[in-house]
C-alpha positions as CSV (number, residue, x, y, z in Angstrom):
1,X,80.2,48.0,-51.1
2,X,80.6,44.4,-50.5
3,X,79.9,44.5,-47.0
4,X,76.4,46.0,-47.6
5,X,75.3,43.5,-50.2
6,X,76.5,40.8,-47.5
7,X,74.7,42.5,-44.9
8,X,71.3,42.7,-47.2
9,X,71.6,39.0,-48.1
10,X,71.9,38.0,-44.4
11,X,68.9,40.0,-43.6
12,X,66.8,38.7,-46.4
13,X,67.8,34.9,-45.4
14,X,66.8,35.6,-41.6
15,X,63.6,37.1,-42.6
16,X,63.2,34.1,-44.9
17,X,63.6,31.9,-41.9
18,X,61.3,34.1,-40.0
19,X,58.4,33.5,-42.4
20,X,59.1,30.0,-42.7
21,X,58.8,29.3,-39.0
22,X,55.8,31.7,-38.8
23,X,54.0,29.5,-41.5
24,X,55.1,26.1,-40.2
25,X,53.6,27.3,-36.6
26,X,50.1,28.7,-38.3
27,X,49.9,25.4,-40.1
28,X,50.8,23.1,-37.2
29,X,48.4,25.5,-35.0
30,X,45.4,25.1,-37.3
31,X,45.8,21.3,-37.5
32,X,45.8,21.1,-33.8
33,X,42.5,23.1,-33.6
34,X,41.2,21.0,-36.4
35,X,42.1,17.8,-34.4
36,X,40.9,18.9,-31.0
37,X,37.6,20.2,-32.6
38,X,36.9,16.8,-34.0
39,X,37.3,15.0,-31.0
40,X,35.3,17.3,-29.2
41,X,32.5,16.9,-31.6
42,X,33.1,12.8,-31.7
43,X,32.7,12.9,-27.8
44,X,29.6,15.0,-27.7
45,X,27.9,13.1,-30.3
46,X,28.8,9.9,-28.3
47,X,27.8,11.2,-25.2
48,X,24.5,12.3,-26.7
49,X,23.7,9.0,-28.3
50,X,24.4,7.3,-24.7
51,X,22.0,9.6,-23.0
52,X,19.2,9.2,-25.6
53,X,19.8,5.5,-25.2
54,X,19.2,5.6,-21.7
55,X,16.4,8.1,-21.6
56,X,14.5,6.0,-24.5
57,X,12.5,2.9,-23.3
58,X,13.5,3.4,-19.5
59,X,11.8,4.6,-16.6
60,X,14.0,5.5,-13.5
61,X,12.0,4.1,-10.6
62,X,12.9,4.8,-7.2
63,X,11.4,3.3,-3.9
64,X,9.3,6.2,-3.1
65,X,7.8,6.3,-6.5
66,X,5.9,2.6,-6.3
67,X,3.5,1.5,-3.4
68,X,3.1,-2.4,-3.2
69,X,-0.3,-3.8,-2.4
70,X,-1.3,-7.1,-1.6
71,X,-4.7,-7.8,-2.2
72,X,-5.1,-11.6,-3.4
73,X,-5.1,-14.0,-0.4
74,X,-6.9,-15.9,1.9
75,X,-7.1,-15.3,5.8
76,X,-7.1,-19.2,6.4
77,X,-4.1,-19.9,4.6
78,X,-1.4,-17.5,3.4
79,X,2.5,-16.6,3.0
80,X,2.0,-12.9,3.7
81,X,4.7,-12.7,6.3
82,X,7.4,-14.1,4.1
83,X,6.0,-12.4,1.1
84,X,6.4,-8.6,2.9
85,X,10.0,-9.9,4.3
86,X,11.1,-10.5,0.7
87,X,9.9,-7.2,-0.5
88,X,11.5,-5.3,2.3
89,X,14.9,-7.2,1.9
90,X,15.0,-6.4,-1.6
91,X,13.5,-2.8,-1.3
92,X,14.0,-1.2,2.3
93,X,12.1,1.9,2.0
94,X,9.4,0.7,-0.1
95,X,5.6,1.4,0.8
96,X,3.7,-1.9,1.2
97,X,-0.4,-2.2,1.9
98,X,-1.9,-5.0,2.7
99,X,-5.8,-4.7,2.1
100,X,-8.5,-7.0,3.7
101,X,-11.9,-6.8,3.8
102,X,-12.5,-7.3,7.8
103,X,-10.2,-7.9,10.4
104,X,-7.9,-11.0,9.9
105,X,-8.5,-14.0,12.2
106,X,-5.9,-15.4,12.6
107,X,-3.9,-12.4,12.7
108,X,-0.9,-12.0,10.4
109,X,2.3,-12.9,12.1
110,X,3.9,-9.3,11.4
111,X,5.4,-7.3,14.1
112,X,4.2,-3.6,12.7
113,X,5.7,-2.0,15.5
114,X,9.0,-3.0,14.6
115,X,11.3,-0.6,12.7
116,X,12.1,-3.3,9.8
117,X,8.2,-2.8,9.1
118,X,7.8,0.7,9.4
119,X,6.5,1.3,5.7
120,X,4.3,-1.6,6.1
121,X,0.1,-0.9,6.7
122,X,-2.7,-3.3,6.7
123,X,-5.9,-1.4,5.6
124,X,-9.4,-2.9,7.1
125,X,-12.2,-2.1,4.6
126,X,-15.0,-3.0,7.2
127,X,-16.5,0.3,8.4
128,X,-15.7,0.9,12.0
129,X,-16.8,3.6,14.4
130,X,-13.2,4.3,15.5
131,X,-11.6,4.3,12.3
132,X,-12.1,7.5,9.9
133,X,-13.0,6.9,6.1
134,X,-9.4,8.2,4.9
135,X,-7.8,5.5,7.4
136,X,-9.9,2.6,5.7
137,X,-9.7,3.3,1.9
138,X,-6.5,2.0,0.5
139,X,-6.5,4.6,-2.3
140,X,-5.7,7.4,0.3
141,X,-2.5,5.4,1.3
142,X,-0.8,4.8,-1.8
143,X,2.4,6.9,-2.0
144,X,4.2,7.5,-5.3
145,X,3.0,7.8,-8.9
146,X,3.0,3.7,-9.4
147,X,1.4,1.0,-7.8
148,X,2.3,-2.7,-8.0
149,X,-0.2,-5.2,-6.8
150,X,1.4,-8.6,-6.3
151,X,-0.3,-11.8,-5.1
152,X,0.2,-14.0,-1.9
153,X,3.3,-16.2,-1.7
154,X,5.5,-13.8,-4.2
155,X,9.0,-13.5,-4.2
156,X,11.2,-10.6,-5.6
157,X,13.7,-12.0,-7.9
158,X,16.4,-9.6,-7.4
159,X,17.6,-5.7,-6.3
160,X,17.1,-4.8,-10.2
161,X,13.2,-6.0,-10.0
162,X,12.2,-2.0,-10.0
163,X,14.4,-1.3,-12.6
164,X,13.4,-3.9,-15.1
165,X,10.0,-3.2,-14.6
166,X,10.5,0.3,-15.4
167,X,12.1,-0.5,-18.5
168,X,9.4,-3.2,-19.7
169,X,6.5,-0.9,-18.7
170,X,8.2,2.3,-20.7
171,X,8.8,0.0,-23.6
172,X,5.3,-1.9,-23.9
173,X,3.3,1.7,-24.1
174,X,0.5,0.3,-22.3
175,X,-1.8,1.2,-19.4
176,X,-1.4,-1.9,-17.4
177,X,1.9,-4.0,-17.3
178,X,1.1,-7.8,-16.0
179,X,4.0,-9.4,-14.4
180,X,4.3,-13.3,-14.5
181,X,5.7,-15.9,-12.5
182,X,8.9,-17.6,-13.7
183,X,7.9,-20.9,-12.4
184,X,4.2,-20.9,-13.2
185,X,2.0,-22.3,-15.8
186,X,1.7,-20.2,-18.9
187,X,-1.0,-17.3,-18.4
188,X,-3.9,-16.5,-20.9
189,X,-4.8,-13.6,-22.8
190,X,-8.1,-12.8,-23.1
191,X,-10.6,-10.1,-24.7
192,X,-13.8,-8.7,-23.0
193,X,-16.7,-7.3,-24.8
194,X,-18.9,-5.7,-22.3
195,X,-22.3,-4.8,-23.3
196,X,-23.5,-2.9,-20.2
197,X,-26.8,-2.3,-21.7
198,X,-27.6,-5.8,-22.1
199,X,-26.0,-7.0,-18.7
200,X,-23.5,-9.2,-20.6
201,X,-19.9,-9.8,-20.7
202,X,-18.2,-12.2,-23.3
203,X,-14.9,-13.4,-23.0
204,X,-12.6,-14.7,-26.1
205,X,-9.1,-16.2,-26.6
206,X,-6.6,-13.9,-28.2
207,X,-3.5,-15.0,-30.1
208,X,-0.6,-13.0,-30.8
209,X,-2.2,-9.8,-29.4
210,X,-0.4,-6.6,-28.7
211,X,-2.8,-6.0,-25.7
212,X,-5.0,-7.8,-23.3
213,X,-8.5,-7.0,-21.4
214,X,-8.0,-9.6,-19.2
215,X,-5.6,-12.4,-18.0
216,X,-6.2,-15.7,-16.3
217,X,-3.4,-17.1,-14.2
218,X,-1.0,-15.9,-11.4
219,X,0.6,-12.8,-12.0
220,X,1.5,-9.0,-10.5
221,X,-0.2,-5.7,-12.0
222,X,1.9,-2.6,-12.5
223,X,0.1,0.8,-13.3
224,X,0.0,4.3,-12.9
225,X,-1.8,5.2,-9.6
226,X,-4.1,7.4,-11.5
227,X,-5.5,4.6,-13.1
228,X,-7.5,3.5,-9.6
229,X,-9.3,6.8,-9.6
230,X,-11.0,5.9,-13.1
231,X,-12.6,2.6,-11.6
232,X,-15.6,2.3,-9.7
233,X,-14.1,-0.1,-7.1
234,X,-10.5,-0.7,-7.7
235,X,-10.0,-3.3,-4.7
236,X,-13.1,-5.3,-5.2
237,X,-12.8,-8.9,-4.9
238,X,-12.0,-11.5,-6.6
239,X,-8.6,-9.8,-7.4
240,X,-7.7,-9.1,-10.2
241,X,-11.1,-10.6,-12.3
242,X,-13.0,-7.4,-10.6
243,X,-10.3,-5.2,-11.8
244,X,-10.1,-6.2,-15.1
245,X,-13.8,-6.0,-16.0
246,X,-13.7,-2.5,-14.8
247,X,-10.7,-1.5,-16.5
248,X,-12.0,-3.1,-20.0
249,X,-15.2,-0.8,-19.3
250,X,-12.9,2.2,-19.5
251,X,-10.7,0.9,-22.4
252,X,-7.7,0.2,-20.7
253,X,-5.1,-1.8,-22.1
254,X,-3.2,-4.6,-20.6
255,X,0.4,-5.7,-21.6
256,X,2.2,-9.1,-20.6
257,X,5.7,-8.8,-19.6
258,X,8.0,-11.0,-21.2
259,X,11.3,-9.9,-19.7
260,X,10.6,-9.5,-16.1
261,X,9.3,-12.1,-13.6
262,X,8.4,-12.8,-10.1
263,X,9.3,-16.0,-8.3
264,X,7.0,-18.0,-6.4
265,X,7.2,-18.8,-2.6
266,X,5.5,-21.3,-0.2
267,X,2.9,-23.4,-2.2
268,X,-0.5,-22.8,-0.9
269,X,-3.7,-24.8,-0.7
270,X,-2.2,-28.3,-1.0
271,X,-4.9,-30.2,0.9
272,X,-8.1,-31.3,-0.1
273,X,-10.0,-29.2,2.4
274,X,-8.2,-25.9,1.6
275,X,-8.6,-26.3,-2.2
276,X,-12.6,-27.0,-1.4
277,X,-12.7,-24.2,0.8
278,X,-10.9,-21.9,-1.5
279,X,-13.5,-22.7,-4.2
280,X,-16.3,-21.8,-2.5
281,X,-15.2,-18.8,-1.4
282,X,-14.1,-17.9,-5.1
283,X,-17.6,-18.8,-6.5
284,X,-19.3,-16.5,-3.7
285,X,-17.1,-13.7,-4.6
286,X,-17.5,-14.2,-8.5
287,X,-21.4,-14.2,-7.8
288,X,-21.1,-11.1,-5.8
289,X,-19.0,-9.5,-8.0
290,X,-21.3,-9.9,-11.2
291,X,-24.1,-8.9,-9.2
292,X,-22.5,-5.6,-7.9
293,X,-21.2,-4.8,-11.4
294,X,-24.6,-5.5,-12.9
295,X,-23.8,-8.3,-15.1
296,X,-26.4,-11.1,-15.6
297,X,-24.8,-12.9,-18.6
298,X,-21.4,-14.4,-18.9
299,X,-20.1,-16.3,-22.0
300,X,-16.7,-17.7,-21.7
301,X,-14.0,-18.1,-23.9
302,X,-15.0,-21.7,-24.0
303,X,-18.3,-21.0,-25.0
304,X,-20.2,-21.9,-21.9
305,X,-23.0,-19.5,-20.8
306,X,-23.0,-18.6,-17.2
307,X,-26.0,-16.7,-15.3
308,X,-26.1,-14.5,-12.3
309,X,-29.2,-13.5,-10.7
310,X,-31.1,-15.0,-13.4
311,X,-32.3,-18.5,-11.6
312,X,-35.9,-19.6,-10.4
313,X,-34.8,-19.3,-6.9
314,X,-33.4,-15.8,-7.1
315,X,-35.1,-12.5,-6.9
316,X,-37.1,-11.6,-10.3
317,X,-35.2,-9.8,-13.0
318,X,-36.9,-6.2,-12.2
319,X,-39.4,-5.1,-9.8
320,X,-43.1,-4.0,-10.4
321,X,-43.5,-1.7,-13.6
322,X,-45.1,1.3,-13.0
323,X,-46.4,3.7,-16.0
324,X,-45.2,1.0,-18.5
325,X,-41.8,1.8,-17.8
326,X,-39.3,-0.7,-15.9
327,X,-36.6,0.9,-13.3
328,X,-33.9,-0.4,-15.5
329,X,-34.9,1.8,-18.7
330,X,-34.3,5.0,-16.3
331,X,-30.7,3.5,-15.9
332,X,-29.9,3.4,-19.3
333,X,-30.3,-0.7,-19.6
334,X,-32.5,-3.0,-21.5
335,X,-34.3,-6.0,-20.4
336,X,-32.0,-8.3,-18.4
337,X,-31.2,-11.3,-21.2
338,X,-32.5,-14.0,-18.5
339,X,-35.7,-12.4,-18.8
340,X,-35.8,-12.2,-22.6
341,X,-34.9,-15.6,-22.5
342,X,-37.7,-16.8,-20.2
343,X,-40.0,-14.4,-22.0
344,X,-39.4,-16.1,-25.4
345,X,-40.0,-19.6,-23.6
346,X,-43.4,-18.6,-22.3
347,X,-44.3,-17.3,-25.5
348,X,-43.6,-20.5,-27.3
349,X,-45.4,-22.3,-24.7
350,X,-48.7,-20.2,-24.9
351,X,-48.6,-20.1,-28.6
352,X,-48.2,-23.8,-28.6
353,X,-51.6,-24.0,-26.5
354,X,-53.4,-21.6,-28.5
355,X,-52.5,-23.3,-31.9
356,X,-53.2,-26.5,-30.3
357,X,-56.8,-25.6,-29.4
358,X,-57.1,-23.9,-33.2
359,X,-57.4,-20.3,-31.6
360,X,-56.6,-17.6,-34.2
361,X,-53.9,-15.2,-32.8
362,X,-51.6,-12.3,-34.2
363,X,-49.0,-10.3,-32.6
364,X,-49.5,-6.4,-31.8
365,X,-47.7,-3.4,-30.4
366,X,-44.2,-3.7,-29.8
367,X,-44.2,-7.5,-30.2
368,X,-45.4,-6.9,-34.0
369,X,-42.4,-4.4,-34.4
370,X,-39.7,-6.6,-32.8
371,X,-40.9,-9.5,-35.4
372,X,-40.8,-7.3,-38.5
373,X,-37.5,-5.6,-37.2
374,X,-35.3,-8.6,-35.8
375,X,-37.7,-11.6,-35.8
376,X,-37.3,-11.6,-31.9
377,X,-38.5,-9.3,-28.9
378,X,-37.4,-5.8,-28.6
379,X,-34.5,-5.8,-26.2
380,X,-36.2,-3.2,-24.1
381,X,-39.5,-4.9,-23.9
382,X,-40.7,-7.0,-21.0
383,X,-43.8,-8.4,-22.4
384,X,-45.2,-10.1,-25.3
385,X,-48.8,-8.6,-26.9
386,X,-50.9,-11.5,-28.4
387,X,-54.4,-10.8,-29.8
388,X,-57.1,-13.2,-30.4
389,X,-61.0,-13.3,-31.3
390,X,-63.5,-13.0,-28.7
391,X,-65.2,-16.0,-30.2
392,X,-62.1,-18.2,-30.1
393,X,-61.6,-18.0,-25.9
394,X,-64.0,-21.1,-25.6
395,X,-61.7,-23.0,-28.0
396,X,-59.1,-22.9,-25.3
397,X,-59.4,-24.6,-21.8
398,X,-57.0,-22.7,-20.0
399,X,-58.3,-19.3,-20.9
400,X,-61.8,-20.6,-20.0
401,X,-60.6,-21.9,-16.5
402,X,-58.6,-18.4,-16.0
403,X,-61.7,-16.3,-16.0
404,X,-62.5,-17.1,-12.7
405,X,-59.2,-17.9,-10.8
406,X,-55.5,-18.4,-11.7
407,X,-54.8,-22.1,-13.1
408,X,-51.7,-23.7,-13.8
409,X,-51.7,-26.1,-16.6
410,X,-49.4,-29.5,-16.9
411,X,-46.1,-27.8,-17.7
412,X,-46.5,-25.6,-14.4
413,X,-47.2,-22.1,-16.4
414,X,-49.9,-20.0,-14.5
415,X,-52.7,-18.5,-16.3
416,X,-54.5,-15.7,-14.7
417,X,-56.9,-12.9,-15.9
418,X,-56.2,-9.3,-14.6
419,X,-57.2,-6.0,-15.4
420,X,-54.0,-4.1,-14.7
421,X,-51.6,-5.4,-17.6
422,X,-48.5,-3.9,-15.9
423,X,-48.6,-5.9,-12.6
424,X,-46.1,-8.8,-12.4
425,X,-47.7,-11.5,-10.2
426,X,-45.8,-14.9,-10.7
427,X,-42.7,-16.2,-12.2
428,X,-44.8,-17.4,-15.4
429,X,-48.1,-15.7,-15.9
430,X,-50.4,-14.9,-18.7
431,X,-52.7,-11.4,-18.0
432,X,-55.8,-11.0,-20.0
433,X,-57.4,-7.6,-20.6
434,X,-61.1,-7.4,-21.9
435,X,-62.2,-5.9,-25.1
436,X,-65.5,-6.2,-26.8
437,X,-64.7,-7.7,-30.4
438,X,-61.2,-9.6,-29.3
439,X,-58.9,-10.2,-26.5
440,X,-55.6,-8.7,-25.9
441,X,-53.0,-10.7,-23.9
442,X,-49.8,-9.9,-22.3
443,X,-47.1,-12.5,-21.2
444,X,-45.1,-11.6,-18.4
445,X,-42.3,-13.6,-16.5
446,X,-40.8,-12.8,-13.3
447,X,-37.3,-14.9,-13.9
């Protein structure tokens, strides 16, 4: 009996030990799983944050994603060979396009046939019988999603230049990124108000602006290459001035980078002759640019007004008017501002002559409507209608003289009688139509 009780006690003790060991094992196993799960979640979280931080505000650019274009340079003095060499040393496989208006003379000292320059092309915009259209249009040679315009005598700062551009471009969230030079003078941010219908461009300074329309000063431009297809002539000289005006007409935003820079190369145009030549070339290009873009009045940020195609020695503002509808109205434009300014001047002169002679006069038609609406000539009108009494013609000697032949007064204004009121005959002219009880006069100008 005692032996059975001892065996039972021994069995119970062993069973309790097994149960205790099992419980301890379960407890340790549970803690291990919890710890490993927490560690895994912590690592997963850190990895996720790291990846998000890398993706956010960072554009991964490879050399195949970017085409570099050199457009702003002069054939009579440039640093293109060293600029290209600097680019290829930093980025061996990047595509480089040099755009010129005609065959360069003297030729650039670039050995294009060398393997080192295998990705460099010189695009000549001048039509040539032996060159098909696609070979002379730069836009067909741009490879990749992005394009970087850099000026002459530029140097790439480091091998991380593309990475820095991508980072800045993504964070700026603008259409176009402007990249300044590290050692150059500060650039100026401007706003451009284009009034195409009025043939006018107005520039104004901007302080602490998130974006610009126009940047003065030496810099590079980085953008999506699709933007080039939105512009009428993205490679028009002077570059980038012409580019900015076209971009402003498409409401494209420009942001000046503050964390990525280019380095300057050789100093150019140091002699008096080269500076003078550069000024002459720039003046002619600016004139051609505004003429091509149909802008006649430019109000600069300094308040100075410049006129293009509106001087007395240039062609008249518009051609002969047929059916009382000028050509520019069909194009959705109003009377050029220089014509309106000249027309106001002519009107003041004629009115002063009539008043001095004691002639009674009044405004008629569209001129009366413009005076009532805005105390000015209607912006789409090209003449001034003035009526007088027939009995008052004899009071004004210039009206009497003009009945037989054109006559110029002491101020150089030409008075002439004409039946066709829509003919434009000279820069400053008075056209008279016959009526029984009163006379109607239309004043026209050429410039």
